[in-house]
C-alpha positions as CSV (number, residue, x, y, z in Angstrom):
1,K,-281.2,45.5,171.9
2,V,-283.7,43.5,173.8
3,L,-281.5,40.7,174.0
4,T,-278.8,42.6,174.9
5,T,-280.3,43.7,177.9
6,L,-282.2,41.1,179.0
7,R,-278.6,39.0,178.4
8,S,-277.1,42.1,180.6
9,H,-279.6,41.9,183.5
10,W,-279.8,37.8,183.6
11,K,-280.3,38.6,187.7
12,K,-283.3,40.3,187.2
13,T,-284.8,38.6,184.5
14,T,-284.3,35.1,186.1
15,L,-286.7,36.6,189.0
16,G,-288.9,37.8,186.4
17,V,-289.4,34.6,184.5
18,C,-289.8,32.7,187.7
19,L,-293.0,35.1,189.3
20,L,-294.4,35.5,185.8
21,S,-294.4,31.1,185.2
22,W,-295.5,31.0,189.1
23,G,-298.3,33.7,188.5
24,G,-299.3,32.2,185.3
25,N,-299.7,28.4,186.8
26,W,-301.6,30.9,189.8
27,L,-303.7,31.7,187.6
28,Y,-304.6,28.7,185.9
29,G,-305.1,26.8,188.9
30,K,-307.7,29.3,189.9
31,H,-309.3,28.8,186.3
32,C,-309.3,25.0,186.4
33,D,-311.5,25.7,190.1
34,N,-313.8,27.4,188.5
35,L,-314.3,25.5,185.9
36,L,-314.9,22.5,188.3
37,R,-317.4,25.1,190.4
38,R,-319.3,25.6,187.2
39,A,-319.7,22.1,186.5
40,A,-320.6,21.5,189.5
41,C,-323.4,23.8,189.5
42,Q,-324.9,22.6,186.1
43,E,-325.0,18.7,188.1
44,A,-326.8,20.5,191.3
45,Q,-329.5,22.1,188.4
46,A,-330.6,19.5,187.5
47,F,-331.6,17.9,190.8
48,G,-333.2,21.6,191.3
49,N,-335.1,21.3,187.6
50,Q,-337.0,18.2,188.8
51,L,-340.8,18.5,189.2
52,I,-342.6,17.4,192.6
53,P,-346.8,17.3,193.1
54,S,-347.9,20.7,194.9
55,S,-348.8,18.9,198.0
56,M,-345.2,17.6,198.6
57,P,-342.8,20.2,200.7
58,L,-339.9,21.2,199.9
59,K,-336.8,19.1,201.9
60,K,-335.4,20.7,204.2
61,A,-331.7,20.6,205.3
62,T,-329.9,21.9,207.7
63,V,-326.3,22.7,207.6
64,F,-324.0,22.7,210.8
65,L,-320.7,25.2,209.8
66,N,-317.9,25.1,211.7
67,P,-316.2,28.7,210.8
68,A,-312.7,28.0,212.5
69,A,-312.2,24.5,210.8
70,C,-309.4,24.8,208.5
71,K,-307.6,27.8,210.5
72,G,-310.7,29.7,210.1
73,K,-311.3,29.2,206.3
74,A,-314.0,27.1,205.9
75,R,-316.8,29.9,206.2
76,N,-315.2,30.8,202.4
77,L,-314.6,27.3,201.2
78,F,-318.2,26.6,202.1
79,E,-319.9,29.7,200.7
80,K,-317.7,29.5,197.3
81,N,-317.8,25.6,196.8
82,A,-320.4,23.8,198.6
83,A,-323.7,26.7,199.5
84,P,-324.4,27.0,195.3
85,I,-324.4,24.1,194.6
86,L,-326.6,23.2,197.7
87,H,-329.1,25.8,197.1
88,L,-329.3,25.3,193.4
89,S,-330.7,21.6,194.0
90,G,-334.1,22.7,195.2
91,L,-333.8,21.7,199.1
92,D,-334.6,24.5,201.6
93,V,-331.0,24.8,203.5
94,T,-330.9,26.1,207.2
95,V,-326.6,27.0,207.9
96,V,-326.0,27.6,211.5
97,K,-323.0,28.3,212.2
98,T,-321.1,27.8,215.5
99,D,-319.2,30.3,217.5
100,Y,-317.3,28.3,220.2
101,E,-316.9,24.5,220.6
102,G,-319.3,23.0,222.6
103,Q,-322.1,25.0,220.9
104,A,-323.5,22.2,218.2
105,K,-324.1,19.5,220.8
106,K,-326.7,22.2,222.5
107,L,-327.7,23.3,219.4
108,L,-328.9,20.0,218.1
109,E,-331.0,19.7,221.8
110,L,-332.9,22.3,220.1
111,M,-333.6,20.8,216.6
112,E,-336.8,21.2,215.4
113,N,-337.8,17.8,212.5
114,T,-335.5,18.2,209.3
115,D,-335.5,16.2,206.4
116,L,-331.1,16.1,206.5
117,I,-328.2,17.0,208.2
118,I,-325.2,18.5,207.0
119,I,-322.0,18.9,209.1
120,A,-319.7,21.3,207.2
121,G,-316.3,21.3,209.0
122,G,-313.3,18.6,210.2
123,D,-313.5,15.7,212.7
124,G,-314.3,17.9,216.0
125,T,-317.7,19.0,214.0
126,V,-318.6,15.2,213.3
127,Q,-317.7,14.5,216.9
128,E,-319.8,17.1,218.5
129,V,-322.6,17.2,215.9
130,I,-322.9,13.3,216.0
131,T,-323.1,13.3,220.4
132,G,-325.5,16.3,220.6
133,L,-327.9,14.2,218.2
134,L,-327.3,10.7,220.4
135,R,-327.9,12.1,223.6
136,R,-331.5,13.4,223.0
137,A,-334.1,11.8,224.0
138,D,-335.4,11.3,221.0
139,E,-332.5,10.0,219.5
140,A,-334.0,6.6,218.5
141,V,-336.3,8.9,215.6
142,F,-333.7,11.7,214.5
143,S,-331.2,9.3,214.4
144,K,-332.7,7.5,211.5
145,I,-331.7,11.6,209.6
146,P,-329.6,10.4,207.3
147,I,-326.2,12.8,207.7
148,G,-323.9,14.5,204.8
149,F,-320.7,15.5,205.3
150,I,-318.7,17.9,203.7
151,P,-314.8,18.1,204.8
152,L,-313.6,21.2,205.4
153,G,-311.5,20.8,208.2
154,K,-308.0,20.5,209.0
155,T,-308.3,16.4,209.7
156,C,-311.2,14.9,207.9
157,T,-310.4,11.0,208.5
158,L,-314.3,10.1,207.2
159,S,-314.0,11.7,203.9
160,H,-311.5,8.9,203.2
161,T,-314.6,6.0,203.6
162,L,-317.3,8.1,202.1
163,Y,-316.0,10.1,199.0
164,P,-312.7,9.2,196.3
165,E,-309.7,10.5,197.2
166,S,-308.9,14.1,195.4
167,T,-305.4,16.3,195.8
168,N,-308.1,19.4,194.3
169,Q,-309.4,20.8,197.4
170,V,-312.5,22.9,195.5
171,Q,-313.1,19.4,193.7
172,H,-313.3,17.2,197.3
173,I,-315.8,19.5,198.7
174,T,-317.8,19.9,195.5
175,N,-318.1,15.7,195.7
176,A,-319.1,15.4,198.6
177,T,-321.8,18.1,198.5
178,L,-323.2,16.8,195.1
179,A,-323.4,13.1,196.6
180,I,-325.8,14.4,199.3
181,L,-327.7,15.3,196.4
182,K,-327.1,11.8,194.9
183,G,-329.1,10.2,198.0
184,E,-326.7,6.9,198.4
185,T,-326.2,6.4,201.7
186,V,-324.3,3.7,203.9
187,P,-324.2,2.4,207.6
188,L,-321.8,3.7,209.8
189,D,-321.3,2.5,213.4
190,V,-320.4,4.2,216.5
191,L,-318.6,4.1,219.8
192,Q,-320.7,4.9,223.0
193,I,-317.5,6.0,225.2
194,K,-319.0,7.4,228.9
195,G,-317.0,8.2,231.9
196,E,-318.0,7.3,235.9
197,K,-319.9,11.0,236.5
198,E,-319.4,12.5,232.9
199,Q,-322.8,12.3,229.3
200,P,-321.2,10.0,226.5
201,V,-319.2,10.7,224.4
202,F,-320.3,9.1,220.9
203,A,-317.5,8.6,218.0
204,V,-317.5,7.8,214.7
205,T,-313.2,6.8,214.1
206,G,-311.8,6.0,217.5
207,L,-310.2,6.3,220.9
208,R,-306.3,7.1,221.5
209,W,-304.7,6.8,224.6
210,G,-300.7,6.9,224.7
211,S,-297.5,8.2,223.4
212,Y,-297.8,8.5,220.0
213,R,-301.1,10.7,220.4
214,D,-299.5,13.3,223.1
215,A,-296.5,13.4,220.8
216,G,-298.6,14.3,217.7
217,V,-300.7,17.0,219.0
218,K,-297.3,19.2,220.4
219,V,-296.3,18.8,216.4
220,S,-297.7,21.9,215.2
221,K,-295.9,23.7,218.2
222,Y,-292.5,22.9,216.1
223,W,-293.8,24.6,213.1
224,Y,-290.5,26.4,212.5
225,L,-288.5,22.9,211.6
226,G,-290.5,22.6,208.5
227,P,-290.9,19.3,206.8
228,L,-289.1,17.9,210.2
229,K,-291.5,18.9,213.2
230,T,-293.1,15.6,213.2
231,K,-290.0,13.8,213.8
232,A,-289.0,16.7,216.3
233,A,-292.0,16.5,218.5
234,H,-291.3,13.0,218.6
235,L,-287.8,12.8,219.3
236,F,-288.3,15.5,222.1
237,S,-290.7,13.7,223.5
238,T,-288.8,11.1,224.2
239,F,-286.1,12.7,226.4
240,K,-288.6,13.4,229.0
241,E,-289.2,9.9,230.2
242,W,-288.2,6.1,228.7
243,P,-289.2,3.9,228.2
244,Q,-293.2,5.5,228.4
245,K,-295.5,3.1,229.4
246,H,-299.1,3.3,230.1
247,Q,-300.7,0.6,232.5
248,A,-304.3,0.2,232.6
249,A,-306.7,-3.3,233.2
250,L,-309.0,-3.9,230.2
251,M,-312.9,-6.1,230.0
252,Y,-313.9,-7.2,227.1
253,L,-316.6,-8.7,225.5
254,G,-316.6,-10.4,222.2
255,P,-318.1,-9.5,218.5
256,T,-321.8,-9.8,218.1
257,E,-324.2,-11.6,215.6
258,R,-325.2,-8.6,213.1
259,P,-329.2,-9.0,212.9
260,P,-330.5,-8.6,209.9
261,E,-331.2,-5.6,208.1
262,E,-334.5,-3.7,209.1
263,P,-336.7,-2.9,205.5
264,E,-336.3,1.0,205.4
265,E,-340.2,0.9,204.0
266,K,-342.3,1.0,206.0
267,P,-345.5,-1.9,205.8
268,S,-348.9,-0.5,204.7
269,R,-351.4,0.0,207.3
270,P,-354.0,-3.1,207.3
271,P,-357.9,-1.6,207.1
272,L,-359.6,-0.6,209.8
273,Y,-361.8,-3.4,209.8
274,V,-358.6,-5.9,210.3
275,R,-357.2,-3.4,212.8
276,L,-360.7,-3.8,214.8
277,Y,-360.9,-7.5,214.6
278,R,-356.9,-7.5,215.9
279,R,-358.0,-5.5,219.0
280,L,-361.1,-7.9,219.9
281,R,-359.5,-10.5,219.6
282,L,-356.5,-9.6,221.8
283,Y,-359.1,-8.5,224.6
284,W,-361.2,-11.5,225.0
285,S,-358.5,-14.2,224.3
286,S,-356.2,-15.0,227.9
287,P,-353.1,-13.7,228.6
288,P,-350.1,-15.9,227.5
289,K,-348.3,-17.0,230.6
290,E,-344.5,-16.1,230.6
291,I,-342.2,-18.6,230.2
292,P,-339.2,-18.2,232.0
293,Q,-336.0,-17.9,230.3
294,D,-332.4,-18.5,231.1
295,V,-330.2,-15.3,231.1
296,T,-326.8,-16.4,229.7
297,P,-324.4,-14.5,231.3
298,E,-322.2,-12.0,229.4
299,D,-318.8,-14.3,229.1
300,W,-316.3,-10.6,230.1
301,E,-312.5,-11.4,229.7
302,E,-309.6,-9.4,231.7
303,L,-306.3,-8.5,231.1
304,K,-303.7,-6.6,232.4
305,L,-301.3,-4.6,229.7
306,S,-299.0,-2.2,230.0
307,T,-298.5,-0.6,226.3
308,I,-296.7,2.2,224.6
309,E,-300.4,3.1,222.7
310,L,-304.0,1.5,223.2
311,S,-306.6,2.3,220.1
312,I,-310.2,1.3,219.5
313,A,-311.4,2.2,216.6
314,T,-314.5,1.5,214.5
315,R,-314.7,-0.7,211.3
316,N,-316.0,3.0,209.2
317,R,-312.4,3.3,207.5
318,Q,-312.5,-0.7,206.4
319,L,-316.0,-0.7,205.6
320,D,-317.3,-4.1,205.2
321,L,-321.5,-3.7,204.0
322,M,-321.4,-7.6,203.7
323,R,-319.6,-9.0,207.3
324,T,-321.8,-11.0,210.2
325,E,-320.4,-9.7,212.7
326,D,-320.1,-6.2,214.4
327,F,-317.1,-5.5,216.4
328,M,-314.3,-2.7,217.1
329,D,-310.8,-2.9,216.7
330,I,-308.7,-2.8,220.0
331,C,-305.3,-2.4,219.2
332,I,-302.3,-2.7,222.0
333,E,-299.0,-1.8,220.9
334,A,-296.0,-3.4,223.0
335,D,-294.6,-0.8,225.2
336,T,-291.0,-2.3,223.9
337,V,-289.8,0.7,221.4
338,S,-286.5,1.8,220.8
339,K,-286.1,5.3,220.8
340,G,-286.1,4.9,216.8
341,Q,-288.6,2.9,216.3
342,F,-291.1,5.2,217.8
343,V,-289.7,8.1,215.8
344,N,-290.1,6.5,212.4
345,R,-293.2,4.7,214.0
346,G,-294.7,8.6,214.4
347,S,-294.3,10.1,211.4
348,Q,-296.8,6.8,210.5
349,K,-299.1,7.7,212.9
350,M,-299.9,11.2,212.1
351,R,-300.6,9.6,208.8
352,D,-302.9,6.6,210.1
353,P,-303.5,7.3,213.3
354,H,-305.3,3.9,214.1
355,M,-302.4,1.9,212.6
356,C,-302.1,-0.9,214.2
357,P,-298.1,-2.0,213.9
358,K,-297.0,-5.6,213.6
359,G,-295.8,-6.8,217.2
360,S,-299.2,-5.8,218.5
361,Q,-302.3,-6.9,220.4
362,R,-305.4,-6.9,218.1
363,I,-308.5,-7.5,220.1
364,Q,-312.0,-8.2,218.9
365,A,-314.9,-6.7,220.5
366,S,-318.7,-5.4,221.1
367,R,-318.1,-3.6,224.7
368,C,-314.9,-3.0,226.9
369,I,-313.7,-1.6,229.8
370,L,-310.6,0.6,230.4
371,Q,-309.8,0.8,233.6
372,L,-307.1,3.5,234.5
373,P,-304.8,3.7,237.8
374,E,-304.9,6.4,240.2
375,G,-303.6,9.6,239.4
376,T,-303.5,8.6,235.8
377,E,-302.2,11.9,233.5
378,G,-302.8,12.8,230.1
379,S,-305.6,12.9,227.4
380,F,-307.9,10.4,225.2
381,G,-308.1,11.4,221.9
382,I,-311.7,11.0,220.9
383,D,-312.2,11.6,217.1
384,N,-309.0,13.8,217.9
385,E,-310.5,15.9,219.5
386,E,-308.9,16.5,223.8
387,Y,-310.6,14.6,226.7
388,E,-309.6,13.7,230.1
389,A,-308.5,10.4,230.7
390,M,-310.5,8.9,233.1
391,P,-312.3,4.9,233.9
392,V,-314.4,4.9,230.6
393,E,-316.9,2.4,229.2
394,V,-316.8,2.0,225.7
395,K,-320.0,0.0,223.4
396,L,-319.9,-0.2,220.3
397,L,-323.3,1.0,218.4
398,P,-323.4,-1.1,214.7
399,R,-325.1,1.0,211.6
400,K,-326.6,3.3,214.3
401,L,-326.2,6.3,211.9
402,R,-326.2,6.1,207.8
403,F,-323.9,8.9,205.8
404,F,-324.0,9.9,202.7
405,C,-321.5,9.1,200.4
406,D,-320.2,9.0,196.5
407,P,-321.9,5.7,194.6
408,R,-318.6,4.8,193.2
409,M,-316.9,4.7,196.5
410,R,-320.6,2.1,197.7
411,E,-319.8,0.0,194.8
412,Q,-316.3,-0.9,195.5
413,M,-317.5,-1.8,198.9
414,L,-319.9,-3.7,197.2
415,H,-317.7,-5.3,195.1
416,A,-314.7,-6.0,197.7
417,A,-317.4,-7.5,199.9
418,V,-318.2,-9.9,196.9
419,Q,-314.9,-10.9,196.3
């Protein structure tokens, strides 16, 4: 009778089987996520069970959480996947939730001493936190504080450098949180971008200005087209004006030689009698004569450019811990692009925004000045955050900040550098 009933109502049977299969797969996925959380918490508890001297205070970690990241899901993702790991590790955790855009910059000005800074959000949150950190009067001291990044936003470019790729969001978040506890860090370059009147803005990824960026911002407006929304946004942008050219003048300095890295351990303080002897000898000795030094003028190079897009990016995406020169990559794309090439390349740019296609002019520079003609409209994309287009000076700050990374990624970087 059961088989006869199923056969006579085959449409309902098919629908029921599909719903049961989907529901079973969903429940199995939830079960696997819970197993990942449990394993991560057990690993974090091992850090929390370590004994420390009674005179040593607990390490203080300040978390800057952007609840609006990932379309408002960031708070739930943090509390379910990252917060239990941090609390079990034995850290003194303080969570600071931002309520509006730009608040993290103001909060960093008021932040007291902390041992760790943890950023929970996306590219915009990272950009706000490092900008607020490096705008401080005592930034030389606070920039030495290691920074952890928990990827919770829609765009998390930095996570590709710091953590292994993972299609499971729970695993990606727990791996990033555990990497903070393991303590391995890598130095990252920072770009200082300063306008004529505005305070400087700092970025760890780079700056974009051009047609691909403008079209990429409008992709979400065509959500109803599904997988075709990216191509539609770039296609419709060609209807307004073509060819799309951006005129500017660029002055730049070449790469600089990387100085040796300073040792992390400070030398021990000499005894009191040695310090007294040194001060007395310095006091009684005659002042040294100043030797005039020839100051070599900076060798600026100037370039007039007409491009469909200009990008200035750090080397953090292809991090090389053993390189001998410090520079940022400037990519000037040709303005002779057909509409078909523009649409196809726009899809590639959505996956890798700082991709420099063949036929583009590439420049390695440590500092550059971008001059725009009067009346220039449009916007810059600085770490995927929108800023008004204006003449700017971009300066590379090599190895300015240290970020926690997965030990496996650090080993890969060192292995690639040796090869």
